[in-house]
Biotite code that builds the C-alpha atoms (Angstrom):
import biotite.structure as struc

atoms = struc.array([
    struc.Atom([66.426, -27.850, -37.681], chain_id="A", res_id=1, res_name="MET", atom_name="CA", element="C"),
    struc.Atom([65.402, -29.721, -34.601], chain_id="A", res_id=2, res_name="GLU", atom_name="CA", element="C"),
    struc.Atom([62.801, -32.004, -35.104], chain_id="A", res_id=3, res_name="ILE", atom_name="CA", element="C"),
    struc.Atom([60.446, -32.753, -32.439], chain_id="A", res_id=4, res_name="THR", atom_name="CA", element="C"),
    struc.Atom([58.149, -35.775, -32.314], chain_id="A", res_id=5, res_name="GLY", atom_name="CA", element="C"),
    struc.Atom([56.134, -37.318, -35.573], chain_id="A", res_id=6, res_name="LEU", atom_name="CA", element="C"),
    struc.Atom([53.052, -35.610, -35.908], chain_id="A", res_id=7, res_name="ASP", atom_name="CA", element="C"),
    struc.Atom([51.897, -38.049, -38.703], chain_id="A", res_id=8, res_name="ASP", atom_name="CA", element="C"),
    struc.Atom([52.598, -40.198, -41.961], chain_id="A", res_id=9, res_name="ILE", atom_name="CA", element="C"),
    struc.Atom([50.897, -40.045, -45.472], chain_id="A", res_id=10, res_name="ILE", atom_name="CA", element="C"),
    struc.Atom([51.092, -42.980, -47.560], chain_id="A", res_id=11, res_name="VAL", atom_name="CA", element="C"),
    struc.Atom([50.249, -43.500, -51.214], chain_id="A", res_id=12, res_name="TRP", atom_name="CA", element="C"),
    struc.Atom([50.041, -46.042, -53.832], chain_id="A", res_id=13, res_name="MET", atom_name="CA", element="C"),
    struc.Atom([51.330, -45.954, -57.666], chain_id="A", res_id=14, res_name="CYS", atom_name="CA", element="C"),
    struc.Atom([50.420, -48.069, -61.067], chain_id="A", res_id=15, res_name="ASP", atom_name="CA", element="C"),
    struc.Atom([53.101, -49.247, -63.395], chain_id="A", res_id=16, res_name="SER", atom_name="CA", element="C"),
    struc.Atom([53.041, -45.540, -64.701], chain_id="A", res_id=17, res_name="ASP", atom_name="CA", element="C"),
    struc.Atom([53.854, -43.913, -61.761], chain_id="A", res_id=18, res_name="GLU", atom_name="CA", element="C"),
    struc.Atom([50.282, -42.520, -61.717], chain_id="A", res_id=19, res_name="LYS", atom_name="CA", element="C"),
    struc.Atom([48.556, -42.422, -58.364], chain_id="A", res_id=20, res_name="LEU", atom_name="CA", element="C"),
    struc.Atom([46.163, -45.101, -57.426], chain_id="A", res_id=21, res_name="LYS", atom_name="CA", element="C"),
    struc.Atom([42.658, -43.424, -56.455], chain_id="A", res_id=22, res_name="THR", atom_name="CA", element="C"),
    struc.Atom([39.980, -45.637, -57.098], chain_id="A", res_id=23, res_name="ASP", atom_name="CA", element="C"),
    struc.Atom([38.858, -48.260, -54.340], chain_id="A", res_id=24, res_name="PRO", atom_name="CA", element="C"),
    struc.Atom([37.289, -50.795, -56.607], chain_id="A", res_id=25, res_name="ASP", atom_name="CA", element="C"),
    struc.Atom([40.977, -50.688, -58.722], chain_id="A", res_id=26, res_name="ASN", atom_name="CA", element="C"),
    struc.Atom([43.113, -51.369, -56.014], chain_id="A", res_id=27, res_name="GLY", atom_name="CA", element="C"),
    struc.Atom([42.919, -47.711, -53.936], chain_id="A", res_id=28, res_name="GLY", atom_name="CA", element="C"),
    struc.Atom([42.090, -47.184, -50.363], chain_id="A", res_id=29, res_name="PHE", atom_name="CA", element="C"),
    struc.Atom([39.093, -47.252, -48.618], chain_id="A", res_id=30, res_name="THR", atom_name="CA", element="C"),
    struc.Atom([38.141, -45.017, -45.781], chain_id="A", res_id=31, res_name="TYR", atom_name="CA", element="C"),
    struc.Atom([36.185, -45.367, -42.371], chain_id="A", res_id=32, res_name="ASN", atom_name="CA", element="C"),
    struc.Atom([34.282, -42.021, -42.783], chain_id="A", res_id=33, res_name="GLY", atom_name="CA", element="C"),
    struc.Atom([36.808, -39.355, -42.766], chain_id="A", res_id=34, res_name="ASP", atom_name="CA", element="C"),
    struc.Atom([39.446, -41.070, -40.898], chain_id="A", res_id=35, res_name="LYS", atom_name="CA", element="C"),
    struc.Atom([42.560, -41.639, -43.017], chain_id="A", res_id=36, res_name="GLY", atom_name="CA", element="C"),
    struc.Atom([41.556, -38.790, -45.766], chain_id="A", res_id=37, res_name="LYS", atom_name="CA", element="C"),
    struc.Atom([44.035, -35.983, -46.302], chain_id="A", res_id=38, res_name="VAL", atom_name="CA", element="C"),
    struc.Atom([42.088, -32.652, -47.120], chain_id="A", res_id=39, res_name="PHE", atom_name="CA", element="C"),
    struc.Atom([43.416, -29.267, -48.953], chain_id="A", res_id=40, res_name="ASP", atom_name="CA", element="C"),
    struc.Atom([43.903, -26.838, -45.643], chain_id="A", res_id=41, res_name="PRO", atom_name="CA", element="C"),
    struc.Atom([42.320, -23.823, -47.479], chain_id="A", res_id=42, res_name="VAL", atom_name="CA", element="C"),
    struc.Atom([39.300, -24.927, -49.538], chain_id="A", res_id=43, res_name="THR", atom_name="CA", element="C"),
    struc.Atom([38.675, -27.952, -47.689], chain_id="A", res_id=44, res_name="GLY", atom_name="CA", element="C"),
    struc.Atom([38.849, -30.585, -50.847], chain_id="A", res_id=45, res_name="GLU", atom_name="CA", element="C"),
    struc.Atom([39.633, -33.940, -50.638], chain_id="A", res_id=46, res_name="GLU", atom_name="CA", element="C"),
    struc.Atom([43.011, -35.047, -51.857], chain_id="A", res_id=47, res_name="LEU", atom_name="CA", element="C"),
    struc.Atom([42.151, -38.423, -53.513], chain_id="A", res_id=48, res_name="LYS", atom_name="CA", element="C"),
    struc.Atom([44.622, -41.712, -53.187], chain_id="A", res_id=49, res_name="GLY", atom_name="CA", element="C"),
    struc.Atom([46.263, -40.973, -49.946], chain_id="A", res_id=50, res_name="LEU", atom_name="CA", element="C"),
    struc.Atom([45.818, -42.298, -46.487], chain_id="A", res_id=51, res_name="PHE", atom_name="CA", element="C"),
    struc.Atom([47.226, -40.494, -43.410], chain_id="A", res_id=52, res_name="LYS", atom_name="CA", element="C"),
    struc.Atom([48.286, -42.420, -40.615], chain_id="A", res_id=53, res_name="ILE", atom_name="CA", element="C"),
    struc.Atom([47.933, -40.491, -37.420], chain_id="A", res_id=54, res_name="ASP", atom_name="CA", element="C"),
    struc.Atom([45.835, -40.750, -34.024], chain_id="A", res_id=55, res_name="LEU", atom_name="CA", element="C"),
    struc.Atom([42.406, -40.672, -35.701], chain_id="A", res_id=56, res_name="LEU", atom_name="CA", element="C"),
    struc.Atom([43.074, -42.976, -38.127], chain_id="A", res_id=57, res_name="SER", atom_name="CA", element="C"),
    struc.Atom([45.673, -45.232, -36.923], chain_id="A", res_id=58, res_name="SER", atom_name="CA", element="C"),
    struc.Atom([45.880, -44.780, -32.892], chain_id="A", res_id=59, res_name="ARG", atom_name="CA", element="C"),
    struc.Atom([49.040, -42.587, -33.834], chain_id="A", res_id=60, res_name="GLY", atom_name="CA", element="C"),
    struc.Atom([52.187, -42.826, -36.241], chain_id="A", res_id=61, res_name="ALA", atom_name="CA", element="C"),
    struc.Atom([55.218, -44.023, -33.847], chain_id="A", res_id=62, res_name="THR", atom_name="CA", element="C"),
    struc.Atom([58.139, -44.039, -35.940], chain_id="A", res_id=63, res_name="GLN", atom_name="CA", element="C"),
    struc.Atom([59.784, -42.850, -39.547], chain_id="A", res_id=64, res_name="ALA", atom_name="CA", element="C"),
    struc.Atom([63.344, -43.810, -39.121], chain_id="A", res_id=65, res_name="ASN", atom_name="CA", element="C"),
    struc.Atom([65.056, -42.623, -41.932], chain_id="A", res_id=66, res_name="ILE", atom_name="CA", element="C"),
    struc.Atom([68.353, -44.042, -43.180], chain_id="A", res_id=67, res_name="SER", atom_name="CA", element="C"),
    struc.Atom([70.909, -44.325, -45.974], chain_id="A", res_id=68, res_name="GLY", atom_name="CA", element="C"),
    struc.Atom([70.923, -40.583, -46.817], chain_id="A", res_id=69, res_name="LEU", atom_name="CA", element="C"),
    struc.Atom([74.689, -40.724, -47.207], chain_id="A", res_id=70, res_name="ALA", atom_name="CA", element="C"),
    struc.Atom([76.104, -41.718, -50.294], chain_id="A", res_id=71, res_name="PRO", atom_name="CA", element="C"),
    struc.Atom([78.537, -44.249, -50.458], chain_id="A", res_id=72, res_name="THR", atom_name="CA", element="C"),
    struc.Atom([82.106, -42.915, -51.186], chain_id="A", res_id=73, res_name="VAL", atom_name="CA", element="C"),
    struc.Atom([85.210, -44.988, -52.335], chain_id="A", res_id=74, res_name="SER", atom_name="CA", element="C"),
    struc.Atom([88.982, -43.984, -52.863], chain_id="A", res_id=75, res_name="ARG", atom_name="CA", element="C"),
    struc.Atom([91.086, -45.192, -55.261], chain_id="A", res_id=76, res_name="VAL", atom_name="CA", element="C"),
    struc.Atom([94.751, -45.399, -54.370], chain_id="A", res_id=77, res_name="TYR", atom_name="CA", element="C"),
    struc.Atom([97.483, -44.872, -55.996], chain_id="A", res_id=78, res_name="GLY", atom_name="CA", element="C"),
    struc.Atom([101.364, -43.919, -56.010], chain_id="A", res_id=79, res_name="SER", atom_name="CA", element="C"),
    struc.Atom([100.771, -44.734, -51.985], chain_id="A", res_id=80, res_name="ASN", atom_name="CA", element="C"),
    struc.Atom([98.140, -42.136, -52.031], chain_id="A", res_id=81, res_name="ALA", atom_name="CA", element="C"),
    struc.Atom([94.832, -41.605, -52.351], chain_id="A", res_id=82, res_name="VAL", atom_name="CA", element="C"),
    struc.Atom([94.298, -40.330, -56.434], chain_id="A", res_id=83, res_name="ALA", atom_name="CA", element="C"),
    struc.Atom([90.583, -39.657, -56.588], chain_id="A", res_id=84, res_name="GLU", atom_name="CA", element="C"),
    struc.Atom([87.376, -40.461, -54.664], chain_id="A", res_id=85, res_name="VAL", atom_name="CA", element="C"),
    struc.Atom([84.181, -41.572, -56.316], chain_id="A", res_id=86, res_name="ASN", atom_name="CA", element="C"),
    struc.Atom([80.923, -40.956, -54.802], chain_id="A", res_id=87, res_name="THR", atom_name="CA", element="C"),
    struc.Atom([77.990, -43.301, -55.329], chain_id="A", res_id=88, res_name="GLY", atom_name="CA", element="C"),
    struc.Atom([74.097, -42.653, -55.033], chain_id="A", res_id=89, res_name="THR", atom_name="CA", element="C"),
    struc.Atom([72.263, -42.459, -51.730], chain_id="A", res_id=90, res_name="GLU", atom_name="CA", element="C"),
    struc.Atom([70.430, -45.706, -51.001], chain_id="A", res_id=91, res_name="GLN", atom_name="CA", element="C"),
    struc.Atom([67.750, -44.042, -48.717], chain_id="A", res_id=92, res_name="PRO", atom_name="CA", element="C"),
    struc.Atom([65.202, -46.245, -46.530], chain_id="A", res_id=93, res_name="THR", atom_name="CA", element="C"),
    struc.Atom([62.482, -45.223, -44.274], chain_id="A", res_id=94, res_name="ILE", atom_name="CA", element="C"),
    struc.Atom([60.957, -47.524, -41.780], chain_id="A", res_id=95, res_name="ALA", atom_name="CA", element="C"),
    struc.Atom([57.358, -46.507, -40.449], chain_id="A", res_id=96, res_name="LEU", atom_name="CA", element="C"),
    struc.Atom([55.253, -47.956, -37.877], chain_id="A", res_id=97, res_name="ALA", atom_name="CA", element="C"),
    struc.Atom([51.848, -46.900, -36.159], chain_id="A", res_id=98, res_name="ALA", atom_name="CA", element="C"),
    struc.Atom([50.029, -48.397, -33.338], chain_id="A", res_id=99, res_name="ASN", atom_name="CA", element="C"),
    struc.Atom([47.224, -49.442, -35.449], chain_id="A", res_id=100, res_name="ASP", atom_name="CA", element="C"),
    struc.Atom([46.601, -49.142, -38.998], chain_id="A", res_id=101, res_name="ILE", atom_name="CA", element="C"),
    struc.Atom([43.542, -50.633, -40.475], chain_id="A", res_id=102, res_name="PRO", atom_name="CA", element="C"),
    struc.Atom([44.413, -53.952, -42.052], chain_id="A", res_id=103, res_name="HIS", atom_name="CA", element="C"),
    struc.Atom([42.725, -52.870, -45.166], chain_id="A", res_id=104, res_name="GLU", atom_name="CA", element="C"),
    struc.Atom([45.666, -50.270, -45.716], chain_id="A", res_id=105, res_name="ILE", atom_name="CA", element="C"),
    struc.Atom([48.238, -52.325, -44.216], chain_id="A", res_id=106, res_name="TYR", atom_name="CA", element="C"),
    struc.Atom([47.806, -55.332, -46.411], chain_id="A", res_id=107, res_name="ASP", atom_name="CA", element="C"),
    struc.Atom([47.195, -53.330, -49.803], chain_id="A", res_id=108, res_name="LEU", atom_name="CA", element="C"),
    struc.Atom([50.857, -51.719, -48.757], chain_id="A", res_id=109, res_name="LEU", atom_name="CA", element="C"),
    struc.Atom([52.532, -54.795, -48.302], chain_id="A", res_id=110, res_name="THR", atom_name="CA", element="C"),
    struc.Atom([51.225, -56.482, -51.415], chain_id="A", res_id=111, res_name="GLY", atom_name="CA", element="C"),
    struc.Atom([48.614, -58.619, -49.991], chain_id="A", res_id=112, res_name="LEU", atom_name="CA", element="C"),
    struc.Atom([45.503, -59.571, -52.573], chain_id="A", res_id=113, res_name="GLN", atom_name="CA", element="C"),
    struc.Atom([41.631, -59.488, -51.137], chain_id="A", res_id=114, res_name="LYS", atom_name="CA", element="C"),
    struc.Atom([40.419, -62.913, -52.125], chain_id="A", res_id=115, res_name="ASP", atom_name="CA", element="C"),
    struc.Atom([36.260, -63.914, -51.745], chain_id="A", res_id=116, res_name="LYS", atom_name="CA", element="C"),
    struc.Atom([37.112, -65.835, -48.668], chain_id="A", res_id=117, res_name="PHE", atom_name="CA", element="C"),
    struc.Atom([37.519, -62.614, -46.462], chain_id="A", res_id=118, res_name="GLY", atom_name="CA", element="C"),
    struc.Atom([41.024, -63.078, -46.585], chain_id="A", res_id=119, res_name="GLY", atom_name="CA", element="C"),
    struc.Atom([43.743, -60.813, -47.736], chain_id="A", res_id=120, res_name="TYR", atom_name="CA", element="C"),
    struc.Atom([46.256, -63.420, -49.655], chain_id="A", res_id=121, res_name="ALA", atom_name="CA", element="C"),
    struc.Atom([50.007, -63.438, -50.462], chain_id="A", res_id=122, res_name="ARG", atom_name="CA", element="C"),
    struc.Atom([51.272, -65.437, -53.705], chain_id="A", res_id=123, res_name="SER", atom_name="CA", element="C"),
    struc.Atom([54.319, -66.749, -54.281], chain_id="A", res_id=124, res_name="GLY", atom_name="CA", element="C"),
    struc.Atom([55.224, -64.671, -57.104], chain_id="A", res_id=125, res_name="LYS", atom_name="CA", element="C"),
    struc.Atom([56.511, -61.249, -56.411], chain_id="A", res_id=126, res_name="SER", atom_name="CA", element="C"),
    struc.Atom([54.278, -58.329, -56.358], chain_id="A", res_id=127, res_name="ASN", atom_name="CA", element="C"),
    struc.Atom([56.604, -55.522, -55.127], chain_id="A", res_id=128, res_name="PRO", atom_name="CA", element="C"),
    struc.Atom([53.713, -52.482, -54.060], chain_id="A", res_id=129, res_name="ILE", atom_name="CA", element="C"),
    struc.Atom([55.429, -48.967, -55.422], chain_id="A", res_id=130, res_name="THR", atom_name="CA", element="C"),
    struc.Atom([54.184, -45.608, -54.012], chain_id="A", res_id=131, res_name="GLY", atom_name="CA", element="C"),
    struc.Atom([55.615, -42.618, -51.424], chain_id="A", res_id=132, res_name="GLY", atom_name="CA", element="C"),
    struc.Atom([55.647, -41.351, -48.179], chain_id="A", res_id=133, res_name="VAL", atom_name="CA", element="C"),
    struc.Atom([55.775, -37.930, -46.637], chain_id="A", res_id=134, res_name="ILE", atom_name="CA", element="C"),
    struc.Atom([56.736, -37.749, -42.941], chain_id="A", res_id=135, res_name="ALA", atom_name="CA", element="C"),
    struc.Atom([55.595, -34.466, -41.125], chain_id="A", res_id=136, res_name="HIS", atom_name="CA", element="C"),
    struc.Atom([57.022, -33.333, -37.751], chain_id="A", res_id=137, res_name="SER", atom_name="CA", element="C"),
    struc.Atom([57.119, -29.505, -36.306], chain_id="A", res_id=138, res_name="GLN", atom_name="CA", element="C"),
    struc.Atom([59.948, -27.781, -34.545], chain_id="A", res_id=139, res_name="ASN", atom_name="CA", element="C"),
    struc.Atom([58.169, -26.673, -31.933], chain_id="A", res_id=140, res_name="THR", atom_name="CA", element="C"),
    struc.Atom([60.156, -23.294, -30.587], chain_id="A", res_id=141, res_name="ARG", atom_name="CA", element="C"),
    struc.Atom([59.549, -22.102, -34.305], chain_id="A", res_id=142, res_name="SER", atom_name="CA", element="C"),
    struc.Atom([56.346, -23.661, -35.055], chain_id="A", res_id=143, res_name="LYS", atom_name="CA", element="C"),
    struc.Atom([57.650, -24.337, -38.440], chain_id="A", res_id=144, res_name="ILE", atom_name="CA", element="C"),
    struc.Atom([56.393, -28.023, -39.937], chain_id="A", res_id=145, res_name="ASP", atom_name="CA", element="C"),
    struc.Atom([59.080, -30.143, -41.971], chain_id="A", res_id=146, res_name="LEU", atom_name="CA", element="C"),
    struc.Atom([57.780, -32.692, -44.404], chain_id="A", res_id=147, res_name="TYR", atom_name="CA", element="C"),
    struc.Atom([60.084, -35.119, -45.308], chain_id="A", res_id=148, res_name="PHE", atom_name="CA", element="C"),
    struc.Atom([58.712, -36.570, -48.954], chain_id="A", res_id=149, res_name="GLY", atom_name="CA", element="C"),
    struc.Atom([60.033, -39.655, -50.557], chain_id="A", res_id=150, res_name="PHE", atom_name="CA", element="C"),
    struc.Atom([57.851, -39.713, -53.878], chain_id="A", res_id=151, res_name="PRO", atom_name="CA", element="C"),
    struc.Atom([58.686, -43.412, -54.762], chain_id="A", res_id=152, res_name="MET", atom_name="CA", element="C"),
    struc.Atom([59.456, -46.553, -53.357], chain_id="A", res_id=153, res_name="GLY", atom_name="CA", element="C"),
    struc.Atom([58.969, -50.283, -52.702], chain_id="A", res_id=154, res_name="VAL", atom_name="CA", element="C"),
    struc.Atom([56.835, -51.085, -50.006], chain_id="A", res_id=155, res_name="PHE", atom_name="CA", element="C"),
    struc.Atom([57.981, -54.442, -47.880], chain_id="A", res_id=156, res_name="VAL", atom_name="CA", element="C"),
    struc.Atom([56.650, -55.473, -44.633], chain_id="A", res_id=157, res_name="PRO", atom_name="CA", element="C"),
    struc.Atom([57.776, -55.403, -41.428], chain_id="A", res_id=158, res_name="GLY", atom_name="CA", element="C"),
    struc.Atom([58.377, -59.218, -39.219], chain_id="A", res_id=159, res_name="GLU", atom_name="CA", element="C"),
    struc.Atom([55.328, -60.199, -37.312], chain_id="A", res_id=160, res_name="LEU", atom_name="CA", element="C"),
    struc.Atom([55.731, -61.574, -33.839], chain_id="A", res_id=161, res_name="ASN", atom_name="CA", element="C"),
    struc.Atom([52.713, -62.798, -31.911], chain_id="A", res_id=162, res_name="MET", atom_name="CA", element="C"),
    struc.Atom([53.277, -63.938, -28.120], chain_id="A", res_id=163, res_name="GLN", atom_name="CA", element="C"),
    struc.Atom([50.802, -65.462, -25.594], chain_id="A", res_id=164, res_name="THR", atom_name="CA", element="C"),
    struc.Atom([49.491, -62.773, -23.171], chain_id="A", res_id=165, res_name="ASP", atom_name="CA", element="C"),
    struc.Atom([50.809, -63.038, -19.339], chain_id="A", res_id=166, res_name="THR", atom_name="CA", element="C"),
    struc.Atom([50.285, -60.828, -16.639], chain_id="A", res_id=167, res_name="GLU", atom_name="CA", element="C"),
    struc.Atom([50.938, -58.661, -19.275], chain_id="A", res_id=168, res_name="ASN", atom_name="CA", element="C"),
    struc.Atom([48.587, -58.313, -22.405], chain_id="A", res_id=169, res_name="PRO", atom_name="CA", element="C"),
    struc.Atom([51.438, -59.137, -25.745], chain_id="A", res_id=170, res_name="SER", atom_name="CA", element="C"),
    struc.Atom([50.681, -56.325, -28.258], chain_id="A", res_id=171, res_name="VAL", atom_name="CA", element="C"),
    struc.Atom([52.203, -56.395, -31.830], chain_id="A", res_id=172, res_name="VAL", atom_name="CA", element="C"),
    struc.Atom([51.897, -52.780, -33.382], chain_id="A", res_id=173, res_name="HIS", atom_name="CA", element="C"),
    struc.Atom([52.315, -52.368, -37.563], chain_id="A", res_id=174, res_name="ASP", atom_name="CA", element="C"),
    struc.Atom([55.547, -52.002, -39.006], chain_id="A", res_id=175, res_name="ALA", atom_name="CA", element="C"),
    struc.Atom([56.670, -51.464, -42.657], chain_id="A", res_id=176, res_name="LEU", atom_name="CA", element="C"),
    struc.Atom([59.622, -50.200, -44.462], chain_id="A", res_id=177, res_name="THR", atom_name="CA", element="C"),
    struc.Atom([59.474, -48.045, -47.674], chain_id="A", res_id=178, res_name="LEU", atom_name="CA", element="C"),
    struc.Atom([63.208, -48.687, -49.946], chain_id="A", res_id=179, res_name="ASN", atom_name="CA", element="C"),
    struc.Atom([63.173, -45.417, -51.875], chain_id="A", res_id=180, res_name="ALA", atom_name="CA", element="C"),
    struc.Atom([64.218, -44.874, -55.482], chain_id="A", res_id=181, res_name="GLN", atom_name="CA", element="C"),
    struc.Atom([64.271, -42.235, -57.746], chain_id="A", res_id=182, res_name="ALA", atom_name="CA", element="C"),
    struc.Atom([61.366, -41.201, -59.454], chain_id="A", res_id=183, res_name="ARG", atom_name="CA", element="C"),
    struc.Atom([61.337, -42.212, -63.038], chain_id="A", res_id=184, res_name="GLY", atom_name="CA", element="C"),
    struc.Atom([60.096, -38.838, -64.628], chain_id="A", res_id=185, res_name="THR", atom_name="CA", element="C"),
    struc.Atom([62.510, -36.509, -63.345], chain_id="A", res_id=186, res_name="ASP", atom_name="CA", element="C"),
    struc.Atom([64.979, -38.521, -61.179], chain_id="A", res_id=187, res_name="LEU", atom_name="CA", element="C"),
    struc.Atom([63.930, -36.758, -57.853], chain_id="A", res_id=188, res_name="LEU", atom_name="CA", element="C"),
    struc.Atom([64.723, -39.149, -55.024], chain_id="A", res_id=189, res_name="LEU", atom_name="CA", element="C"),
    struc.Atom([63.452, -37.634, -51.871], chain_id="A", res_id=190, res_name="TYR", atom_name="CA", element="C"),
    struc.Atom([62.462, -33.642, -50.860], chain_id="A", res_id=191, res_name="GLU", atom_name="CA", element="C"),
    struc.Atom([62.438, -31.657, -47.977], chain_id="A", res_id=192, res_name="LYS", atom_name="CA", element="C"),
    struc.Atom([59.675, -28.940, -47.506], chain_id="A", res_id=193, res_name="PHE", atom_name="CA", element="C"),
    struc.Atom([59.470, -26.114, -44.734], chain_id="A", res_id=194, res_name="TYR", atom_name="CA", element="C"),
    struc.Atom([55.997, -24.337, -43.544], chain_id="A", res_id=195, res_name="SER", atom_name="CA", element="C"),
    struc.Atom([57.860, -20.891, -43.610], chain_id="A", res_id=196, res_name="ASN", atom_name="CA", element="C"),
    struc.Atom([59.180, -21.174, -47.056], chain_id="A", res_id=197, res_name="GLU", atom_name="CA", element="C"),
    struc.Atom([57.354, -18.189, -49.578], chain_id="A", res_id=198, res_name="LYS", atom_name="CA", element="C"),
    struc.Atom([56.639, -21.175, -52.101], chain_id="A", res_id=199, res_name="ASP", atom_name="CA", element="C"),
    struc.Atom([55.593, -23.386, -49.842], chain_id="A", res_id=200, res_name="PHE", atom_name="CA", element="C"),
    struc.Atom([51.578, -24.909, -50.460], chain_id="A", res_id=201, res_name="ASN", atom_name="CA", element="C"),
    struc.Atom([50.295, -27.914, -49.185], chain_id="A", res_id=202, res_name="PHE", atom_name="CA", element="C"),
    struc.Atom([48.482, -29.320, -52.009], chain_id="A", res_id=203, res_name="THR", atom_name="CA", element="C"),
    struc.Atom([51.105, -28.372, -54.528], chain_id="A", res_id=204, res_name="ASN", atom_name="CA", element="C"),
    struc.Atom([53.205, -30.477, -51.976], chain_id="A", res_id=205, res_name="MET", atom_name="CA", element="C"),
    struc.Atom([50.646, -33.262, -52.283], chain_id="A", res_id=206, res_name="ILE", atom_name="CA", element="C"),
    struc.Atom([50.386, -33.188, -55.931], chain_id="A", res_id=207, res_name="LYS", atom_name="CA", element="C"),
    struc.Atom([54.117, -32.873, -56.807], chain_id="A", res_id=208, res_name="TYR", atom_name="CA", element="C"),
    struc.Atom([55.134, -35.812, -55.082], chain_id="A", res_id=209, res_name="LEU", atom_name="CA", element="C"),
    struc.Atom([52.366, -37.654, -56.464], chain_id="A", res_id=210, res_name="THR", atom_name="CA", element="C"),
    struc.Atom([53.206, -36.580, -59.797], chain_id="A", res_id=211, res_name="ASN", atom_name="CA", element="C"),
    struc.Atom([50.320, -35.045, -60.390], chain_id="A", res_id=212, res_name="GLN", atom_name="CA", element="C"),
    struc.Atom([49.069, -31.687, -62.238], chain_id="A", res_id=213, res_name="THR", atom_name="CA", element="C"),
    struc.Atom([49.740, -28.622, -59.821], chain_id="A", res_id=214, res_name="ILE", atom_name="CA", element="C"),
    struc.Atom([49.230, -24.756, -59.910], chain_id="A", res_id=215, res_name="THR", atom_name="CA", element="C"),
    struc.Atom([51.624, -22.032, -59.989], chain_id="A", res_id=216, res_name="ASP", atom_name="CA", element="C"),
    struc.Atom([50.556, -19.998, -57.147], chain_id="A", res_id=217, res_name="ASN", atom_name="CA", element="C"),
    struc.Atom([52.569, -17.132, -58.050], chain_id="A", res_id=218, res_name="THR", atom_name="CA", element="C"),
    struc.Atom([51.429, -16.598, -61.915], chain_id="A", res_id=219, res_name="ALA", atom_name="CA", element="C"),
    struc.Atom([48.329, -14.363, -61.815], chain_id="A", res_id=220, res_name="GLY", atom_name="CA", element="C"),
    struc.Atom([46.585, -16.365, -64.036], chain_id="A", res_id=221, res_name="ASN", atom_name="CA", element="C"),
    struc.Atom([47.274, -19.783, -62.009], chain_id="A", res_id=222, res_name="LYS", atom_name="CA", element="C"),
    struc.Atom([47.977, -21.933, -65.084], chain_id="A", res_id=223, res_name="ASN", atom_name="CA", element="C"),
    struc.Atom([48.116, -25.602, -64.597], chain_id="A", res_id=224, res_name="PRO", atom_name="CA", element="C"),
    struc.Atom([51.540, -26.703, -65.011], chain_id="A", res_id=225, res_name="THR", atom_name="CA", element="C"),
    struc.Atom([53.640, -30.330, -64.960], chain_id="A", res_id=226, res_name="ASP", atom_name="CA", element="C"),
    struc.Atom([55.462, -31.429, -62.316], chain_id="A", res_id=227, res_name="THR", atom_name="CA", element="C"),
    struc.Atom([58.678, -29.326, -63.715], chain_id="A", res_id=228, res_name="LYS", atom_name="CA", element="C"),
    struc.Atom([56.643, -26.450, -63.853], chain_id="A", res_id=229, res_name="GLY", atom_name="CA", element="C"),
    struc.Atom([56.358, -25.821, -67.502], chain_id="A", res_id=230, res_name="ASN", atom_name="CA", element="C"),
    struc.Atom([52.477, -24.902, -68.285], chain_id="A", res_id=231, res_name="PRO", atom_name="CA", element="C"),
    struc.Atom([50.659, -27.317, -69.514], chain_id="A", res_id=232, res_name="LEU", atom_name="CA", element="C"),
    struc.Atom([48.451, -26.760, -73.308], chain_id="A", res_id=233, res_name="SER", atom_name="CA", element="C"),
    struc.Atom([44.862, -26.676, -73.057], chain_id="A", res_id=234, res_name="ASP", atom_name="CA", element="C"),
    struc.Atom([44.811, -28.505, -76.415], chain_id="A", res_id=235, res_name="LYS", atom_name="CA", element="C"),
])
């Protein structure tokens, strides 16, 4: 499917148990009003723990460059010919960029810690921030929305090059990269969702990728299920 432009990017952070961080007092995102918040398109309920990088919150998302989707292939030779072909595992990364992500969000994503001096500090000890990304685009001819989701990975900051203004201002935009990894609960590496699919549901997609309880919309009783579709016990 042809991809046209980049509408927005949704990011989130997880704790060491792969649980979504939702509490601002315990490392979760803070917001300026509704800027950056994500809502259920049907009920209007806020989907907590997420930040949407878009025109309103960050003066626009500019890049979601996905690479490393192709697995490595190695050939083993014998008797002057290819005896076998071994296929490795994909190592995808998604390089993100936006014009003006709020520093409270960007600094958390890149592992900085807020201190009592009004700063966000980086210690010499490794502090990887795990989380996920959904990049959203739309095919303008068919009006089909594509959501490319990575449920788990490690965020790393982009480089920063500050320079003097000349007759033109020197503007540095925000960049960071998610190095994707398979989710521990089900080994999901990435998934593509399409809005024209019969079973597509925006909120269930969010909850599935962020490892939360979802609802099976095809079931008459609307019983909640886990991320593998197994019914949850009421006990």
